C-alpha positions as CSV (number, residue, x, y, z in Angstrom):
1,X,-1.7,34.0,1.7
2,X,-5.3,35.9,1.0
3,X,-4.6,39.3,-0.1
4,X,-7.7,40.5,-1.7
5,X,-9.2,41.9,1.6
6,X,-6.2,43.8,2.2
7,X,-6.3,45.8,-1.4
8,X,-9.9,46.1,-1.2
9,X,-10.5,48.1,2.2
10,X,-7.1,49.6,1.7
11,X,-8.2,51.3,-1.5
12,X,-11.4,52.2,0.5
13,X,-9.3,53.7,2.9
14,X,-7.4,55.7,0.9
15,X,-11.0,57.1,-0.8
16,X,-12.6,57.4,2.7
17,X,-9.5,59.5,4.5
18,X,-8.8,61.6,1.4
19,X,-12.9,62.7,1.4
20,X,-12.0,63.5,5.1
21,X,-9.2,65.9,4.5
22,X,-6.9,64.2,6.8
23,X,-3.0,65.0,6.1
24,X,-1.3,62.2,4.3
25,X,-5.2,60.6,4.4
26,X,-4.4,58.2,1.6
27,X,-1.3,56.4,3.1
28,X,-3.2,56.3,6.8
29,X,-6.5,55.3,5.0
30,X,-4.4,52.3,2.9
31,X,-2.7,51.0,5.9
32,X,-5.9,51.5,8.6
33,X,-7.9,49.6,5.3
34,X,-5.3,46.8,4.8
35,X,-5.4,45.9,8.6
36,X,-9.0,45.9,8.8
37,X,-9.5,43.4,5.7
38,X,-6.9,41.5,6.7
39,X,-8.7,40.6,10.3
40,X,-12.0,40.7,8.6
41,X,-11.8,38.9,5.4
42,X,-8.3,37.4,4.9
43,X,-7.6,36.0,8.1
44,X,-10.5,33.9,8.1
45,X,-10.0,32.6,5.0
46,X,-6.6,31.5,5.7
47,X,-7.6,29.9,8.5
48,X,-10.4,27.7,6.8
49,X,-7.8,27.1,3.7
50,X,-5.6,26.0,6.7
51,X,-8.3,23.6,8.0
52,X,-9.2,22.2,4.4
53,X,-5.6,21.4,4.0
54,X,-5.4,19.4,7.2
55,X,-8.4,17.7,6.9
56,X,-7.6,16.5,3.1
57,X,-4.2,15.2,4.7
58,X,-6.1,13.3,7.3
59,X,-8.4,11.8,5.0
60,X,-5.3,10.7,3.1
61,X,-3.7,9.3,5.5
62,X,-6.8,7.6,6.8
63,X,-6.7,6.3,3.1
64,X,-3.4,4.7,3.4
65,X,-3.6,3.4,6.9
66,X,-6.6,1.2,5.3
67,X,-4.5,-0.2,2.7
68,X,-2.0,-0.7,5.4
69,X,-4.3,-2.9,7.6
70,X,-5.9,-4.7,4.6
71,X,-2.5,-5.8,3.0
72,X,-0.9,-6.8,6.0
73,X,-4.1,-8.9,7.2
74,X,-3.7,-10.9,3.7
75,X,-0.1,-11.2,4.0
76,X,-0.3,-12.6,7.6
77,X,-3.2,-15.1,6.1
78,X,-0.6,-16.1,3.3
79,X,1.0,-19.0,4.8
80,X,-2.3,-20.2,6.6
81,X,-3.4,-19.4,10.5
82,X,-2.5,-15.6,11.5
83,X,0.2,-16.3,14.6
84,X,0.5,-14.4,17.9
85,X,3.3,-12.8,16.5
86,X,1.6,-11.4,13.7
87,X,-0.7,-9.8,15.7
88,X,1.4,-8.1,17.9
89,X,3.2,-6.8,15.3
90,X,-0.2,-5.5,14.0
91,X,-0.8,-4.2,17.5
92,X,2.9,-2.4,17.6
93,X,1.9,-0.7,14.1
94,X,-1.0,0.4,16.0
95,X,0.3,2.0,19.2
96,X,3.9,2.8,18.2
97,X,4.2,3.6,14.7
98,X,0.9,5.1,14.0
99,X,0.0,6.3,17.4
100,X,-3.3,5.5,17.1
101,X,-6.0,6.2,19.8
102,X,-8.9,3.7,20.6
103,X,-11.3,4.6,18.0
104,X,-8.6,4.5,15.6
105,X,-7.4,0.8,16.9
106,X,-10.7,-0.4,16.8
107,X,-11.3,0.9,13.2
108,X,-7.7,-0.8,12.1
109,X,-8.9,-4.2,14.1
110,X,-12.1,-3.9,11.8
111,X,-10.3,-3.4,8.5
112,X,-7.6,-6.3,9.1
113,X,-10.8,-8.6,10.1
114,X,-12.6,-7.7,7.1
115,X,-9.7,-8.4,4.8
116,X,-8.5,-11.7,6.3
117,X,-11.8,-13.0,6.0
118,X,-12.5,-11.7,2.5
119,X,-12.4,-14.1,-0.5
120,X,-10.9,-11.6,-2.7
121,X,-7.3,-12.0,-3.2
122,X,-4.1,-10.1,-2.4
123,X,-3.7,-8.9,-5.8
124,X,-7.1,-7.3,-5.9
125,X,-6.2,-5.5,-2.6
126,X,-2.4,-4.5,-4.1
127,X,-3.9,-3.4,-7.1
128,X,-6.4,-0.9,-5.5
129,X,-3.3,0.4,-3.6
130,X,-1.6,1.1,-6.4
131,X,-4.2,2.9,-8.1
132,X,-4.6,5.3,-5.0
133,X,-0.8,5.8,-4.1
134,X,1.3,4.7,-7.3
135,X,2.1,8.4,-8.0
136,X,3.4,8.6,-4.5
137,X,6.9,6.9,-4.5
138,X,7.7,6.9,-1.1
139,X,4.3,5.3,0.2
140,X,4.8,2.6,-2.5
141,X,7.9,1.7,-0.9
142,X,6.7,2.2,2.5
143,X,3.8,-0.3,2.0
144,X,6.3,-2.7,0.4
145,X,9.0,-2.4,3.5
146,X,5.5,-2.8,5.6
147,X,4.4,-5.8,3.8
148,X,8.1,-7.5,4.5
149,X,7.9,-6.8,8.0
150,X,4.8,-8.4,8.6
151,X,6.3,-11.5,6.8
152,X,9.2,-11.6,9.2
153,X,7.2,-11.4,12.1
154,X,6.9,-14.8,12.7
155,X,10.6,-15.1,12.1
156,X,10.6,-17.2,9.1
157,X,9.9,-16.5,5.6
158,X,7.3,-19.1,4.2
159,X,7.3,-19.4,0.4
160,X,3.6,-18.4,0.2
161,X,4.7,-15.5,1.8
162,X,7.5,-14.8,-1.0
163,X,5.0,-15.2,-3.6
164,X,2.8,-12.8,-2.3
165,X,5.8,-10.3,-1.8
166,X,6.8,-11.1,-5.5
167,X,3.6,-10.3,-7.1
168,X,3.6,-7.4,-4.7
169,X,6.7,-6.2,-6.5
170,X,5.4,-6.9,-9.3
171,X,2.2,-4.8,-9.0
172,X,3.9,-2.1,-7.6
173,X,6.5,-1.9,-10.3
174,X,9.6,-2.3,-7.6
175,X,12.7,-3.4,-9.3
176,X,14.6,-6.6,-8.3
177,X,17.6,-4.8,-6.7
178,X,15.1,-2.4,-4.8
179,X,13.1,-5.5,-3.8
180,X,16.6,-7.6,-2.8
181,X,17.4,-4.6,-0.8
182,X,14.5,-4.2,1.0
183,X,14.4,-8.1,1.6
184,X,17.8,-7.9,3.0
185,X,17.1,-6.1,6.2
186,X,14.7,-8.6,7.0
187,X,16.0,-12.0,5.8
188,X,19.8,-13.0,4.7
189,X,20.3,-13.4,1.0
190,X,20.6,-16.9,-0.4
191,X,22.0,-15.9,-3.5
192,X,25.8,-15.8,-4.4
193,X,27.1,-12.4,-3.7
194,X,28.9,-11.9,-7.2
195,X,25.5,-13.3,-8.6
196,X,23.4,-9.9,-9.8
197,X,19.6,-10.8,-9.9
198,X,16.9,-8.9,-12.2
199,X,13.7,-8.6,-12.1
200,X,11.4,-10.6,-14.2
201,X,7.6,-10.5,-14.4
202,X,8.0,-14.2,-14.4
203,X,9.5,-14.6,-10.9
204,X,6.6,-15.1,-9.1
205,X,5.2,-17.3,-11.4
206,X,8.2,-19.4,-11.3
207,X,8.2,-19.4,-7.3
208,X,4.8,-21.0,-7.5
209,X,5.7,-24.0,-9.4
210,X,8.8,-24.3,-7.6
211,X,10.8,-24.1,-10.7
212,X,13.5,-21.6,-12.0
213,X,14.2,-20.1,-15.4
214,X,17.4,-22.7,-16.1
215,X,15.1,-25.5,-16.4
216,X,13.3,-26.5,-19.5
217,X,9.7,-26.5,-20.4
218,X,9.3,-30.3,-19.9
219,X,10.7,-30.2,-16.4
220,X,8.3,-26.8,-15.6
221,X,5.4,-29.1,-16.9
222,X,6.1,-31.9,-14.4
223,X,6.4,-29.7,-11.6
224,X,3.1,-28.1,-12.7
225,X,1.3,-31.2,-13.3
226,X,2.3,-32.6,-9.8
227,X,1.1,-29.4,-8.0
228,X,-2.5,-29.1,-10.1
229,X,-3.0,-33.4,-9.0
230,X,-2.4,-32.0,-5.7
231,X,-4.3,-29.1,-5.1
232,X,-7.2,-29.9,-7.4
233,X,-10.2,-29.1,-5.9
234,X,-12.5,-32.1,-6.9
235,X,-9.6,-34.2,-5.0
236,X,-9.8,-31.7,-2.2
237,X,-13.8,-31.9,-1.7
238,X,-13.5,-35.5,-2.0
239,X,-11.0,-35.3,1.2
240,X,-14.0,-34.0,3.2
241,X,-12.0,-30.4,3.3
242,X,-13.8,-27.6,4.9
243,X,-15.2,-24.5,2.7
244,X,-12.3,-22.4,3.7
245,X,-10.0,-25.0,2.7
246,X,-11.7,-25.6,-0.6
247,X,-11.9,-22.1,-1.0
248,X,-7.8,-22.2,-0.4
249,X,-7.5,-24.8,-2.8
250,X,-9.3,-23.6,-5.6
251,X,-6.9,-20.4,-5.1
252,X,-3.9,-22.1,-5.3
253,X,-5.0,-24.5,-8.3
254,X,-5.7,-21.0,-10.2
255,X,-2.7,-19.4,-9.3
256,X,-0.9,-22.8,-10.4
257,X,-2.7,-22.7,-13.7
258,X,-1.9,-19.3,-14.5
259,X,1.8,-19.3,-13.7
260,X,2.3,-22.4,-16.1
261,X,0.5,-20.4,-19.0
262,X,2.6,-17.3,-18.4
263,X,5.6,-19.4,-18.3
264,X,4.8,-21.3,-21.5
265,X,3.6,-18.6,-23.3
266,X,6.7,-16.2,-22.7
267,X,8.9,-19.4,-23.5
268,X,6.9,-19.8,-27.0
269,X,7.2,-16.1,-27.8
270,X,11.5,-16.4,-27.5
């Protein structure tokens, strides 16, 4: 609340009314001056400050929505073609959850298409979001929930989608118990109920290779080699693949190599 105008005008009123010799002039002058200062100086400043806070809030909401539709687009594309159910879910977000007007929906669709067609990885978009909202924990958890909702829009969890979700959890610093709690709202857990799981940064890497921590490094290496041969860009290109398929193969091949390197490095350091 602004007080400067009230105080300055109030003191000026005390001085002026005292000079005029009005009974109780100082008291009357202070109240009259304070009232005048409030309407001439303080109220406009309070209004401007309120409008500034509202505009800042709108900008922040706009930044969050940008990340929502960009990350959801990358999630929808994770298992290949975007389905009609995923598009319908995006429409639900725009119309029901965020209640966007026509202009807002047009902007959201533009963001969705740009992210969907971008060659930048999901991780790049996820890190950008976390850099902007990492300190707002409720927004981070909201984003994780929305990514699960998008993955579940077509009624199933594709292995590539789970890789993306685990990578998001790692980037967002979401613990395994929190991850499983959100997951259980969309999918039935396949783990034994008495088996307590703990988050590990290696989880997404094991998932990429179709391996698990209980396997030996030799067993994991065999799985790695089989996947590397399947997704090698040269092999894909030799089969006359499209540019989009080749781009996906290169990204997949890079993820496979990175996954094995991270697991092997962790095993050697033990």
